[in-house]
N, C-alpha and C positions, 0 to 999 in steps of 0.2 A: 453562536450556534455551533453545534457539534455535528460533524458529518458522519453518515453511515459508514462503518468500517468496511472496507473492501480493499482491496489491495492495491499498491502498487509501486512507481519508480521515481527517482530524483537524480539530477545531474549535478555533481560537484567538481571543482577543479582547484588546482594549486595556483597560487599567485605566480605571475609571470617571472618574477625574480628567482623563483625556486628552480628554474630550468638550467640545465647545463648547455654547452654549446652544440651538442648533438643529442638526438632523441635517446632517452634512457631505455634500457631494456624493460619491457613489461611482460611478465610471464606468470603462469599459475604458481601458487604457493606449493612448495614441496611438502608441506605439512598437511596431508590429506589422507585419511584412512580409506577413502573410497577410490575405486578404480574408475577409469573413464567409462568402462562398460556398465558399472553400477550407476554412474551419473545418468546414462541413457535409460537404464531400467527404471530408475526413480522418476525421471521425467515422464516416461510413458504412463506409469502408475498415477502420478499426480495429474497429468492431463486428462486421464479417463475420469477421475473424480471431479475435476474442475468443470469439465464439459457437461456434467449432469446439472450444473447450476447456472451456466451462462447461456446466452443466446448467440450462437455462432452464425455469422452472415454467410449464406451460401450463394448469394447473387454473384454470377460469374464475373461481371465487370469489376465489381469491388474486390473480390477475391484475387482476380488476376492482376489487378493494379498493384496491390500490396506485394504480391509474390514476385512481380517483375522487379520492383525496387529491391526486394530482399535478395533476389537471385544475383544481382550485381554485387551485393555485399558479401554474401557467403562464398562467392568465387574467389575472394581475396584470401591470401595465406593466413591472415590474422584470425579468420573464422575457425580454422583448425578442423575442418571436415567432419563436423558432427552432423547427424541426420536431422537437420533443422526442418521444422514445419512452421508456417505462418498462417494464422487465422484471424479474421476480423470479428470483433465482438460488438453486438448491438448494445451500446451503453453510452449514455450522454456524458459520462465523466471523461476528463482528459487523462487517459491512462494507457499504459502498455506494461507488459511484464513478460519475462521468460523463465522457463523452468530448467533445472539441470538437464543436460543432454540434448536440448534443442527445441522443445515446443515453445512457441512464442505467440503472444496475443496482442492485438492492437485494437483499442476501442474506437468506435465510430466518432466519438467526441473529440478524440485527438486528431483524426483526419480533418474534421470540420474546422478545428482551431488552427491548423497549419496554414501558413501563408504561401508555401511553395513545397514542391516535392522533396527538395533537399532537407527540409526540416523533418519530414516524416522519415527520410533515410537516416537522419541523425539519431532519432529515437531508436529505430531498428538496429542501427549499428551499435549503439550503446548496449542494447539488450543482448545482441550477439556476443559482445565482448564479455558480459557477465557469464555467459555459457562457456565460451572458449577459455576464460581464465578460471573457471570452476569455482566461482565465488561462493555459491550456495553450499556445496558439500565441504569446502574448505572451512567455512565458518561453523558449520555443524561439528566438524572435527575439533576445532579449537575450543568450542564451548562444551563439548561432551566427551572429551578425550578419555577421561577415566572410565565412564560407562562403556564406551566403545571398546576399550582395551580389556574390560572385565568380562568379555565373552560375547558382547553384542556384535562386535566386528566380525567374528568368525561365522556368525549366522547370516551375515549379509550376502553370502554367495547364493542363497536360495531366493525364493520369491517373496513378495510382500514386503518390500523394503519400506514403503511409505508407512504401513501399519507398524512396523518395528520402530521406526523413528518416532511415530506418535506416542509410543509407550514411554519414551524418555523426554517427551515434550518438545520434540524437534520436527514436528510435522508441518503441514501447510498453515499459513496464517500471516496476518498483517505484521505480527511481531516475530514471525518465524525467521530463523536465520537462513532458510532456503531462499527467501525473497527480500529480506531487508538487509542492506549491506552497510559496511563500515565506510568512513570517510575515505580511507585509502582505496577501498575497492571501487567506490564511485569515481574517484579521480582516475584510476587506471582504466575504467570503462569509458570515461570521457575521452581520454587521450588515445587509447587503442581504437575506439570508435571513430575518432577524427582521422586517424591514419587509414582506416578501412574505407571511409567515405572518400577521401582524396584519391585513393587508388582506383575506386569505382567511378571517379569523375565528378562526384558531387562536391559542392563548395563546403568544406568542413566547418567553416565559421557559422553556417546556418544552424547546426546543432545547438550551439551556445546561444545564438540570437533568439531561437524559439523559446528557450526557457527564460531568458532575460525578459522577453516580451510578456510572458505570463506573470513573472514576478512584479513587473512594473504595473500591470493591470490590477494585480492584487493590492499594491500599495495605493493606487488611485482610488479603488473602490472601497477599500477597508474590509473587503471580504476575505475569507480564508482562501489560501492558495489552492489550485487544483490538486486533485488527489495525490499524484505521484510527487509533487513538490513538497508535500507535508510529511511524506513517509520517511525521509532521510535528511540528515544534516546537510547544510548547504553553505560551507564557509568559502571565503574568497571570492574572486571574480572570475567566473568560468570563461567569459568572453576574452579577457586578457590571457588566460592560461591557454585556451585553444589557439588564440592568435599567435602566442609564442611558439606553440607546437607547429603551426602552419608555416611560420618563418623558417623552420628547419627542414621543411619538405622541399623537394625539387620544384622549381617554378613551372607552372602549367596553367592552362585555362580550365576553369571549373564551370559546371552547370548548376542551375537551381531546379532543373527538371522541366517537364512539359506542363506549363500553366494551364493550357486549354484542357488537357486530360484530367488534371486535378479538379478543375471547375466542374467538368462533366461528372466525375465520381462523386463530388459533393452533392450534385443534384440528385444522383441516383440514391445516395444514402438518405437524403431528406425525403425522398418519395417512397422509401421502403415501408411496408406494413410493419407494425410494431409486433415483434414476436412475444409469445406468452411469458418467456423468462427474462425479457428485457428490463434493464434498470431504468424504467421511465414512468412507472405507474405511481406517481406521487403528485400531490396537489400543488398548484402554483400559489394558492392561498387557502386559508381554512379558518375554522372556528375552534379555538382552543378548548372550549367547553365540550365539544363533541369528542375530543380526545381524552377527556378526564378519565382516570383509571377507576374501574369498578372496585368495590370492596369485596366482591367475590373473587376468590383466588384459585389458580390452577398451578400444577407443579411442573417445574422444569428439572429434568434429570439427564445428565450426559457426562460420561468420562469422569466419574468421581465427583461431580459438582451437582448439588441440589439446592433449589430455592423456589419460592412461590412468586407468582406474578399475576396481575389482574386478568380476569377471564375475558375481558373485552379487548385485550392486547394480543398480539401474535409475535412469534419469534421469527426474525429474518436472519437466517444463518447461511453462510456460503462456505464451500470447501476451500475458497481462497483465503479465508480468514479465521483465526481462532478467537475473534471478537464476535459477539452476537448483539443484535439490536432487538429490543423488545418495545413495541409500540402499536398503536392502532394506525390505520392508514391515514387518518386525519392528523396524526401526530408527526408525519413525515412529509416535508414540503420540498418542492423543487426550487432551488435558487441558483441561477446562472448555470443550469445544467447539472448541478450536484444535488444529491438527495441529502437534506439536512434534517436532523432530529429537533423538532420543536417541543415535543412532549413525549417522553419515553425513557428508556434506559439503555445504556451500553455496558456490556459485561465482557471482561477479557482478562488475559494473563500476559504480562510483560516479562519475557525471559530476561534474567539477570546473570551476567557472567561474573564469576569470582566471589560467590557468596552474597547473601541478602542481608540488608539491614533496613528496617521499616522506615525510620525517619529520613535517612539519606535517600533511599530509593523513591519514596513518596515525593520528596522535593524535586528530584530529577524528573519524575513523571509529570508533576505539575508544571515544571518549566517547559517541558515538551508541549504540553497542552496549550500553554500560553503563547508559545512560538507559533503553533498551528492556528490558534484562534486569537487574533491580535487584540480583540476587544474584551477578552477574558481578564478579570482582575479579582483579587480577594474581596470578600464581602465586608471584612473587618471584624467578623465574629471570631471568637476564639476557636481554635482547633479542639475538637472533642476526641478524647481517647476512650475507646470502647472495646468490648470483646466480641468477636465473631467466631463461631465454631471453636471456642476455647483458645483462640489466638488473639494477640494484640492487634488492634485496628485503629485507623485514624479516619475522622470525618471532617472534610474541609468544605465550606460553603463558598462558592464563587459566583460572581455576576458575569454575564456575557450578553452579547447581542442575540436577539431571537429572530428566527426566520418569520415569525408572526409579526405583522407590522405594528409599529408604535408601542412595543412593550419590551421590557428587559427580561432576560432569562436568568433563572436560578439553577446552578449546577451543584448538586450535593455529591461530592466525590469521596467514596469509601475505598480505602486501600488496606489490604491485609497481607501479611507475610505468608508466602506459600513455598513449599519445598522446591518448586520449579521457578520461582521468581516472585513477582508482585501481582497479586490478584486485585482487580479493581471493579467497582460498580459505580457508574456515573448515572445519577438520577436527574432528569432534566424536566423542567416545567417553566412556563411563562410566569413571571413574578406574581401577577394577580391570581394565579391558579395554585401557587405553591402551598398555601395554607390548607387548601382542600386536599392536595395530593400527599401532604406530609405523612399522615397516619398510614397510608398504603405504602409509601416509601419505607417507613420504619419497619413495617411488617416484612417487606422484601429483604431488608438488611438483616433482620434478626433470624430469618429463615435459612440463611446461607449455611450450607454444610459441605465439608470436604470428606472424601473417602479416606479412611486411615489405612 
């Protein structure tokens, strides 16, 4: 099954043996063309766009609970005095994310999954660390240095930073460098977050324990990992790494937080009315035939991309993601709190650093998909080399588990070299439905056009 793209975080750490006898210095990269003031401006602009798409929880008890935890963390010197804001999002997925300059969002699904307050504090500390270490704008600088130096950087003193970044393919998105970080950045956020937790009095090992728990649940169930665990690479053993970091901290008593209050907040969340924009309106089961694509088509056109899609499907697009999902409501099912695509399409662009090469980039993309979807495997059919919009393209057929019961899924994965990276369209159908859907899928593929 392939999950609806939306955004989010993953914690990674170095092996314990990589540590020195004293904590190493963790600081923002000096290679960053943005100022701290521009980080703050960019975060405000991005937050305004994101909040048009998400359901922010205004219930005072839930809001105050998260902000009370966050206040203890931002009071620590590691947070570096940014104008942080913390909001809870009504969303069943286990996720959290932070924008440059300070806006941070915690999903209700994450709060419900946490076993104690310290685990929530660990996620928040990790996100604060990304802000303080300026990982988003640092990575945009590294990936787009030439374009920034060629005049874009001089224009950044004015307004509309987010729109300017979008012009060079560095805006918001699941594959955006503003939100998706390198192994080294995730490691630094882990370790700096652990230090922040400890100074605030929270048991820092709980940050690592939470994500280890989620990974173990994923292995037991065979289901894909929660949203943020799939978004980033996860090498090494973070529990050992954070444990090694804790050993270098001054000895003290830590707390896991107020268990009674967390239980109360969970009850309040579960009793909340479902907001109109909440990520919950998907079926627990369904009839694949009801999601079958119509042969009547309508046109999608946005930011230089055009293609057609079935008239009975709709576009689900979020400001958090440069991926779009196209499906009927019957084609999106809820599995373990995640929205999973059983019948539909996912379209996106994966940014590539250092030049693009179709075969290499496609293989890297397929490896990522198979890591995120452990039951995905090649179908055995030969790769098809085709032309799309005058450019070379590849078509791979894969098998996967389906959120529909008792059937296998077929994923037709089309990749095309694009000036900004690797464009992809993933066409998804239950295996018994694939023959009926294939002519429509072919029409969608052949209709793809890029602005020149």
